[in-house]
VOBA-1610 file (N, C-alpha, C; in pm, whole numbers, padded with zeros to 5 digits, always signed):
BEGIN
Met+00092-00077+00015Met+00008-00032+00003Met+00077+00111-00001Gly+00066+00191-00123Gly+00168+00272-00123Gly+00093+00444-00017Phe+00244+00508-00031Phe+00192+00669+00070Phe+00118+00708+00009Asn+00015+00822+00037Asn-00024+00911-00047Asn-00009+01048-00015Lys+00097+01065-00053Lys+00156+01221-00016Lys+00054+01323-00049Asn-00003+01324-00153Asn-00147+01428-00180Asn-00206+01446-00074Lys-00228+01332+00003Lys-00347+01261+00078Lys-00371+01407+00157Tyr-00283+01405+00255Tyr-00236+01504+00385Tyr-00174+01624+00352Gln-00148+01677+00219Gln-00109+01795+00219Gln-00218+01933+00210Gly-00191+02024+00298Gly-00289+02118+00343Gly-00315+02103+00473Lys-00282+01995+00549Lys-00377+01955+00669Lys-00261+01941+00774Arg-00306+02012+00880Arg-00217+01993+00992Arg-00215+01905+01114Leu-00130+01774+01098Leu-00142+01693+01150Leu-00129+01692+01313Ala-00215+01651+01354Ala-00253+01682+01563Ala-00123+01646+01632Val-00012+01671+01643Val+00097+01605+01761Val+00055+01595+01892Pro+00056+01469+01925Pro-00001+01415+02091Pro+00134+01568+02190Asp+00018+01602+02261Asp+00115+01677+02377Asp+00137+01582+02536Gly+00260+01595+02505Gly+00309+01499+02622Gly+00254+01555+02776Arg+00180+01679+02755Arg+00205+01694+02910Arg+00028+01633+02956Gly-00037+01623+02867Gly-00160+01562+02947Gly-00303+01655+02972Glu-00349+01616+03065Glu-00504+01682+03074Glu-00420+01736+03184Gln-00365+01749+03284Gln-00347+01782+03394Gln-00201+01900+03379Gly-00126+01869+03283Gly-00063+01979+03269Gly-00130+02102+03199Arg-00220+02084+03089Arg-00287+02168+03039Arg-00367+02237+03125Ala-00424+02199+03217Ala-00497+02255+03328Ala-00419+02346+03464Ala-00310+02317+03438Ala-00204+02384+03536Ala-00161+02504+03463Glu-00167+02500+03303Glu-00079+02610+03309Glu-00237+02720+03267Glu-00324+02659+03237Glu-00451+02759+03260Glu-00444+02840+03406Lys-00449+02727+03490Lys-00420+02817+03591Lys-00314+02933+03627Thr-00210+02898+03578Thr-00092+02997+03578Thr-00140+03114+03470Glu-00225+03149+03371Glu-00289+03246+03284Glu-00324+03287+03345Ile-00423+03221+03435Ile-00525+03329+03495Ile-00483+03437+03614Ala-00395+03333+03690Ala-00313+03394+03769Ala-00249+03559+03720Glu-00197+03522+03631Glu-00091+03620+03575Glu-00176+03722+03542Gln-00294+03692+03474Gln-00368+03787+03416Gln-00467+03872+03536Ala-00439+03830+03616Ala-00527+03883+03763Ala-00418+03990+03837Ala-00296+03945+03828Ala-00181+04023+03886Ala-00172+04125+03800Gly-00182+04139+03662Gly-00177+04238+03540Gly-00260+04333+03623Ser-00426+04248+03649Ser-00535+04381+03660Ser-00499+04465+03764Asp-00413+04383+03922Asp-00380+04437+04015Asp-00300+04547+03985Arg-00179+04534+03886Arg-00105+04642+03884Arg-00192+04757+03818Asn-00241+04743+03724Asn-00293+04858+03639Asn-00384+04883+03714Asp-00453+04866+03821Asp-00525+04947+03917Asp-00485+05004+04031Leu-00354+04957+04059Leu-00318+05071+04154Leu-00295+05203+04170Pro-00268+05264+04047Pro-00229+05381+04052Pro-00368+05458+04064Ala-00484+05399+04017Ala-00605+05406+04093Ala-00655+05417+04225Gln-00594+05289+04226Gln-00636+05281+04399Gln-00530+05419+04480Gln-00408+05400+04454Gln-00331+05524+04508Gln-00419+05687+04514Ala-00464+05700+04386Ala-00519+05863+04374Ala-00648+05820+04485Ala-00717+05715+04487Ala-00815+05781+04587Ala-00802+05733+04731Asp-00685+05653+04774Asp-00630+05709+04894Asp-00610+05832+04909Ala-00563+05883+04808Ala-00459+06036+04812Ala-00618+06117+04876Ser-00707+06121+04792Ser-00803+06207+04766Ser-00827+06190+04913Ala-00840+06089+05005Ala-00914+06065+05104Ala-00831+06131+05206Leu-00738+06168+05211Leu-00657+06231+05273Leu-00717+06383+05329Pro-00700+06399+05448Pro-00735+06597+05447Pro-00659+06675+05365Glu-00734+06801+05320Glu-00626+06883+05248Glu-00520+06912+05304Thr-00361+06899+05288Thr-00339+07031+05402Thr-00264+07141+05265Lys-00290+07268+05392Lys-00260+07401+05340Lys-00123+07396+05316Pro-00066+07471+05243Pro+00070+07507+05281Pro+00148+07610+05420Ala+00218+07562+05447Ala+00261+07622+05585Ala+00283+07784+05546Asp+00253+07889+05656Asp+00261+08005+05658Asp+00399+08020+05672Lys+00459+08140+05644Lys+00549+08211+05653Lys+00577+08216+05819Glu+00656+08215+05868Glu+00702+08221+05984Glu+00685+08379+06098Glu+00582+08364+06164Glu+00576+08550+06227Glu+00683+08588+06318Lys+00715+08714+06298Lys+00827+08743+06404Lys+00754+08793+06536Pro+00790+08768+06613Pro+00763+08801+06795Pro+00696+08959+06777Gly+00612+08972+06839Gly+00590+09107+06882Gly+00632+09181+06959Phe+00555+09312+06986Phe+00631+09372+07115Phe+00584+09288+07212Trp+00494+09237+07249Trp+00441+09196+07391Trp+00532+09066+07428Ala+00579+08991+07292Ala+00682+08896+07321Ala+00778+08930+07373Asn+00857+09044+07354Asn+00989+09067+07329Asn+00983+09154+07504Tyr+00875+09247+07526Tyr+00888+09308+07578Tyr+00827+09335+07735Gly+00713+09232+07715Gly+00618+09202+07802Gly+00689+09159+07935Tyr+00749+09088+07926Tyr+00807+09081+08090Tyr+00871+09228+08171Leu+00908+09270+08053Leu+00962+09403+08093Leu+00860+09511+08202Leu+00775+09533+08144Leu+00675+09604+08157Leu+00603+09517+08272Val+00579+09387+08237Val+00496+09321+08416Val+00631+09342+08540Thr+00756+09320+08516Thr+00850+09386+08614Thr+00835+09529+08682Ala+00830+09615+08554Ala+00786+09745+08652Ala+00689+09757+08685Ala+00620+09707+08639Ala+00470+09704+08743Ala+00477+09676+08900Val+00514+09526+08856Val+00510+09491+09006Val+00626+09563+09130Val+00717+09660+09085Val+00823+09721+09117Val+00737+09840+09192Leu+00685+09884+09086Leu+00621+10000+09121Leu+00495+09991+09250Leu+00472+09837+09207Leu+00285+09804+09282Leu+00387+09845+09436Val+00469+09743+09429Val+00582+09692+09577Val+00626+09846+09620Phe+00678+09882+09571Phe+00776+10015+09616Phe+00715+10126+09637Arg+00573+10146+09595Arg+00526+10269+09562Arg+00367+10286+09627Val+00312+10159+09669Val+00247+10160+09741Val+00222+10042+09837Leu+00263+09955+09868Leu+00271+09855+09974Leu+00410+09897+10046Leu+00505+09912+10008Leu+00644+09954+10078Leu+00712+10068+10066Gln+00782+10120+10166Gln+00831+10231+10154Gln+00990+10189+10210Leu+01073+10244+10073Leu+01207+10269+10163Leu+01280+10416+10199Ala+01290+10423+10280Ala+01384+10536+10334Ala+01537+10506+10367Tyr+01643+10625+10370Tyr+01711+10565+10482Tyr+01795+10683+10562Val+01840+10651+10694Val+01826+10682+10795Val+02000+10754+10821Pro+02046+10858+10837Pro+02205+10934+10832Pro+02196+10963+10968Ser+02109+11003+11064Ser+02140+10976+11213Ser+02116+10891+11272Gly+02130+10926+11444Gly+02163+10854+11545Gly+02068+10863+11624Ser+01936+10952+11573Ser+01822+10996+11702Ser+01744+10821+11736Met+01718+10744+11678Met+01702+10572+11697Met+01815+10508+11780Glu+01917+10572+11749Glu+02014+10441+11790Glu+01970+10373+11975Met+02002+10242+11970Met+02027+10126+11918Met+01962+10078+11848Thr+01844+10077+11828Thr+01727+10028+11715Thr+01745+10074+11597Ile+01763+10160+11541Ile+01844+10213+11433Ile+01936+10254+11403Pro+02069+10182+11357Pro+02185+10262+11358Pro+02213+10338+11263Thr+02271+10443+11319Thr+02317+10535+11198Thr+02365+10453+11060Asp+02323+10545+10956Asp+02334+10492+10799Asp+02239+10343+10835Ser+02134+10370+10827Ser+02040+10225+10767Ser+01947+10262+10675Leu+01917+10145+10637Leu+01792+10138+10545Leu+01674+10079+10589Leu+01556+10141+10585Leu+01418+10119+10624Leu+01343+10034+10543Val+01261+09942+10571Val+01165+09928+10443Val+01037+09913+10570Ser+00960+09984+10494Ser+00851+09981+10604Ser+00688+09954+10532Trp+00631+09927+10596Trp+00475+09909+10582Trp+00378+10016+10530Gln+00349+10073+10440Gln+00247+10178+10409Gln+00136+10186+10345Met+00099+10052+10294Met-00027+10043+10222Met-00157+10126+10316Pro-00189+10063+10408Pro-00264+10141+10505Pro-00301+10285+10541Tyr-00198+10318+10557Tyr-00192+10476+10545Tyr-00168+10568+10416Leu-00197+10511+10330Leu-00257+10558+10210Leu-00348+10559+10162Val-00401+10433+10234Val-00597+10408+10210Val-00674+10501+10299Ser-00626+10513+10455Ser-00679+10542+10503Ser-00581+10641+10641Asp-00596+10647+10784Asp-00529+10672+10860Asp-00558+10630+10991Pro-00516+10489+10977Pro-00495+10390+11098Pro-00446+10428+11232Gln-00486+10460+11349Gln-00408+10437+11487Gln-00319+10387+11472Pro-00190+10450+11486Pro-00060+10381+11518Pro-00082+10308+11718Gln-00015+10211+11723Gln-00018+10187+11833Gln+00111+10262+11964Arg+00097+10284+12077Arg+00229+10270+12132Arg+00372+10220+12146Gly+00462+10223+12113Gly+00549+10121+12094Gly+00566+10136+11953Asp+00488+10125+11864Asp+00543+10122+11688Asp+00615+10244+11668Val+00717+10162+11584Val+00857+10278+11549Val+00805+10311+11410Ile+00767+10457+11340Ile+00673+10470+11212Ile+00747+10568+11111Thr+00713+10594+11042Thr+00795+10708+10922Thr+00672+10831+10924Phe+00743+10964+10961Phe+00605+11068+10941Phe+00668+11197+10901Trp+00579+11280+10831Trp+00642+11418+10799Trp+00592+11540+10878Asn+00702+11555+10921Asn+00738+11703+10972Asn+00727+11807+10969Arg+00637+11876+10952Arg+00592+12009+10913Arg+00654+12122+10966Glu+00730+12107+11064Glu+00795+12208+11144Glu+00924+12205+11073Met+01004+12052+11056Met+01160+12077+10996Met+01135+12003+10839Gly+00987+12033+10811Gly+00989+11997+10655Gly+01021+11845+10608Lys+01021+11753+10661Lys+01103+11645+10623Lys+01060+11520+10694Leu+01093+11411+10644Leu+01046+11270+10669Leu+01107+11200+10767Leu+01061+11129+10848Leu+01113+11158+11067Leu+01107+10983+11062Val+01148+10962+11145Val+01141+10827+11193Val+01157+10789+11383Lys+01073+10804+11414Lys+01045+10805+11599Lys+00963+10683+11606Arg+00952+10659+11796Arg+00872+10550+11825Arg+00765+10653+11861Val+00618+10604+11893Val+00488+10640+11940Val+00502+10610+12058Ile+00487+10743+12169Ile+00476+10691+12307Ile+00362+10765+12365Gly+00251+10885+12299Gly+00150+10941+12393Gly+00056+10920+12259Leu-00042+10894+12340Leu-00178+10844+12225Leu-00278+10964+12268Pro-00368+10971+12152Pro-00442+11093+12156Pro-00544+11097+12319Gly-00544+11186+12391Gly-00599+11216+12559Gly-00495+11181+12648Glu-00384+11154+12608Glu-00329+11109+12737Glu-00224+11210+12753Lys-00169+11260+12914Lys-00098+11302+12949Lys+00055+11249+12956Ile+00189+11317+12934Ile+00308+11251+12932Ile+00379+11369+13048Thr+00445+11292+13095Thr+00519+11363+13217Thr+00670+11272+13231Phe+00746+11356+13297Phe+00893+11297+13359Phe+00908+11335+13443Ser+00976+11224+13547Ser+01046+11253+13663Ser+01140+11142+13675Asp+01228+11161+13724Asp+01385+11082+13754Asp+01435+10996+13628Gly+01427+11064+13488Gly+01446+11005+13392Gly+01375+10883+13318Tyr+01268+10936+13379Tyr+01151+10794+13322Tyr+01054+10882+13265Val+00936+10811+13159Val+00849+10860+13093Val+00693+10830+13175Tyr+00619+10896+13181Tyr+00499+10879+13280Tyr+00353+10915+13193Val+00271+10800+13199Val+00171+10790+13073Val+00070+10802+13202Asp-00018+10895+13200Asp-00147+10939+13260Asp-00089+10896+13406Gly+00033+10928+13505Gly+00073+10876+13553Gly+00109+10763+13622Gln+00120+10676+13485Gln+00166+10536+13542Gln+00332+10576+13448Arg+00408+10498+13520Arg+00564+10493+13434Arg+00542+10403+13306Leu+00594+10407+13253Leu+00614+10351+13091Leu+00767+10296+13144Glu+00733+10132+13075Glu+00874+10040+13112Glu+00891+10060+12932Glu+01040+10097+12907Glu+01087+10077+12782Glu+01234+10012+12744Asp+01186+09889+12766Asp+01277+09769+12721Asp+01366+09825+12625Tyr+01321+09900+12549Tyr+01380+09852+12408Tyr+01468+09996+12370Leu+01535+10063+12540Leu+01621+10177+12526Leu+01755+10138+12556Pro+01818+10199+12513Pro+01995+10132+12515Pro+02017+10134+12678Ala+01951+10248+12744Ala+01942+10224+12911Ala+01843+10279+12938Gln+01860+10288+13095Gln+01735+10318+13142Gln+01745+10451+13266Gly+01635+10521+13233Gly+01649+10680+13339Gly+01752+10734+13229Ile+01735+10802+13112Ile+01795+10837+13060Ile+01712+10976+12978Thr+01572+10964+13002Thr+01490+11079+12965Thr+01454+11199+13027Arg+01475+11265+12995Arg+01499+11417+13038Arg+01397+11503+12990Ser+01366+11590+13085Ser+01221+11645+13002Ser+01155+11734+13143Asp+01134+11901+13150Asp+01063+11932+13235Asp+00918+11993+13206Lys+00885+11952+13073Lys+00717+11982+13055Lys+00634+11884+13068Thr+00510+11905+13060Thr+00399+11820+13069Thr+00368+11835+12915Phe+00308+11736+12857Phe+00229+11718+12755Phe+00081+11659+12748Val-00020+11726+12710Val-00148+11636+12651Val-00181+11630+12510Val-00192+11495+12504Val-00191+11477+12337Val-00286+11529+12304Pro-00332+11614+12188Pro-00471+11644+12154Pro-00526+11525+12082Glu-00696+11500+12015Glu-00716+11414+11926Glu-00658+11405+11791Gly-00658+11335+11727Gly-00618+11309+11612Gly-00425+11311+11638Cys-00396+11282+11702Cys-00246+11321+11716Cys-00141+11251+11829Leu-00018+11222+11823Leu+00084+11148+11867Leu+00183+11258+11946Phe+00207+11154+12036Phe+00383+11250+12104Phe+00447+11110+12061Met+00579+11164+11990Met+00711+11083+11919Met+00798+11122+12000Met+00875+11009+12067Met+01033+11006+12074Met+01125+10920+12000Gly+01261+10980+12018Gly+01338+10887+11962Gly+01420+10768+12076Asp+01501+10711+12048Asp+01486+10544+12125Asp+01653+10626+12189Asn+01711+10735+12112Asn+01812+10750+12183Asn+01837+10916+12224Arg+01720+10898+12352Arg+01687+11018+12424Arg+01741+11099+12459Glu+01921+11118+12485Glu+02016+11232+12517Glu+02060+11275+12387His+02022+11232+12254His+02048+11293+12109His+01936+11280+12021Ser+01844+11283+12071Ser+01712+11287+11940Ser+01619+11444+11962Thr+01621+11512+11874Thr+01515+11620+11833Thr+01401+11549+11804Asp+01290+11561+11909Asp+01212+11473+11934Asp+01033+11582+11945Ser+00948+11523+11967Ser+00809+11572+12060Ser+00850+11694+12151Arg+00938+11651+12277Arg+00995+11746+12373Arg+01044+11874+12335Tyr+01099+11875+12201Tyr+01146+11996+12189Tyr+01116+12110+12029Trp+01031+12054+11971Trp+00971+12076+11889Trp+00861+12253+11928Asp+00843+12330+11834Asp+00740+12402+11871Asp+00586+12347+11865Asp+00555+12280+11795Asp+00474+12191+11781Asp+00467+12069+11787Pro+00481+11994+11927Pro+00524+11869+11976Pro+00441+11798+11930Tyr+00350+11756+11882Tyr+00237+11672+11840Tyr+00237+11628+11674Thr+00195+11542+11674Thr+00210+11497+11522Thr+00106+11453+11516Arg+00052+11465+11353Arg-00128+11447+11324Arg-00090+11285+11265Val-00161+11186+11299Val-00213+11104+11272Val-00191+11035+11067Ser-00263+11186+11048Ser-00271+11141+10885Ser-00136+11217+10808Asp-00012+11255+10922Asp+00124+11268+10850Asp+00180+11130+10883Val+00119+11065+10924Val+00223+10914+10961Val+00197+10876+10789Arg+00321+10799+10770Arg+00333+10738+10651Arg+00364+10562+10638Ala+00407+10520+10717Ala+00463+10413+10764Ala+00486+10345+10857Arg+00468+10225+10891Arg+00551+10185+11018Arg+00650+10073+10955Val+00749+10091+11079Val+00885+10032+11004Val+00865+09886+11027Leu+00897+09802+10924Leu+00908+09669+10935Leu+01073+09571+10937Ile+01136+09664+10884Ile+01286+09594+10876Ile+01383+09741+10855Cys+01492+09664+10930Cys+01599+09772+10959Cys+01705+09732+10932Ile+01789+09786+10810Ile+01946+09720+10706Ile+02022+09792+10785Pro+02126+09783+10893Pro+02278+09890+10902Pro+02314+09854+10749Val+02389+09989+10719Val+02497+09980+10587Val+02620+10054+10633Lys+02664+10035+10604Lys+02819+10083+10614Lys+02876+10172+10483Arg+02968+10310+10493Arg+03000+10345+10377Arg+03121+10298+10322His+03122+10270+10221His+03260+10261+10138His+03269+10344+10002Pro+03405+10347+09968Pro+03377+10415+09844Pro+03351+10404+09730Ile+03274+10260+09697Ile+03180+10261+09576Ile+03037+10281+09596Gly+02973+10354+09790Gly+02875+10322+09785Gly+02822+10276+09952Phe+02684+10219+09952Phe+02666+10178+10071Phe+02659+10033+10080Leu+02738+09986+10138Leu+02701+09755+10143Leu+02666+09753+10298Pro+02554+09660+10304Pro+02516+09566+10442Pro+02679+09600+10551Asn+02665+09629+10657Asn+02742+09600+10741Asn+02691+09476+10885Trp+02722+09362+10852Trp+02611+09280+10957Trp+02746+09282+11071Asp+02816+09328+11099Asp+02937+09268+11233Asp+02917+09346+11368Gly+02872+09309+11479Gly+02854+09339+11580Gly+02747+09447+11600Ile+02624+09415+11534Ile+02520+09473+11527Ile+02359+09389+11618Pro+02333+09436+11702Pro+02261+09365+11777Pro+02157+09357+11687Leu+02037+09238+11689Leu+01894+09263+11633Leu+01803+09286+11758Pro+01782+09400+11754Pro+01646+09467+11768Pro+01519+09435+11775Val+01442+09473+11823Val+01299+09408+11821Val+01204+09493+11790Leu+01094+09551+11680Leu+00976+09623+11752Leu+00861+09564+11721Lys+00868+09570+11895Lys+00743+09486+11887Lys+00732+09327+11864Asp+00683+09279+11765Asp+00673+09134+11699Asp+00773+09121+11586Ile+00817+09227+11551Ile+00916+09201+11443Ile+01045+09266+11484His+01137+09154+11444His+01267+09136+11441His+01312+09216+11349Leu+01454+09319+11348Leu+01527+09401+11243Leu+01644+09337+11206Ile+01652+09345+11088Ile+01761+09273+11058Ile+01863+09390+11050Gly+02005+09294+11159Gly+02062+09406+11182Gly+02261+09315+11133
//
């Protein structure tokens, strides 16, 4: 039987595939997976764009603002206001160049006094208080101790002070029996009788033409005394050898 060549011309012979059915199935699965991966890669830009659109819109950063006047100098204004309040309203600073109040207030001392009550009203000082007041006769600020109150009679005998006939105990004096005067004083209403603790060297109510200090002329009650020492460069604190005297319940810094 002869081979008819022309019989098979124009026809494609089916060549058996050695992979079999399982191989073709695996190949189809691979192609499907590659197509799915390609689809995901194609959708990635769209997904990224969607995610970006979901983020809150951010505005470009504003230009950095320079600190204003208050930020730069506000603390100076606050400090100045506090200092003004303390030393013009609450406290009074005074320098004492004389020794009329020694040893309670030594010569060359700085005083810190409580003045606010006397700015807003005229409180009645108590006997024994050391106060600053304006003396109209001398025309300047003085510091003395309150001895006589309104309506009281002040007399002197054997170097001691008597108030309405009762001897006044004055343990703040540097020595006892040193107060001299031959006068009698009756303190008017609204006035005070003042004396310095250095009784032998104090120009006070015993010697003034008008011996009485008006309560309205009181400026402050002394809180702290700081003795200072003269130096070529100014005044410096001098803490050596100075006792620590007491003004009623207030200890003075010595």
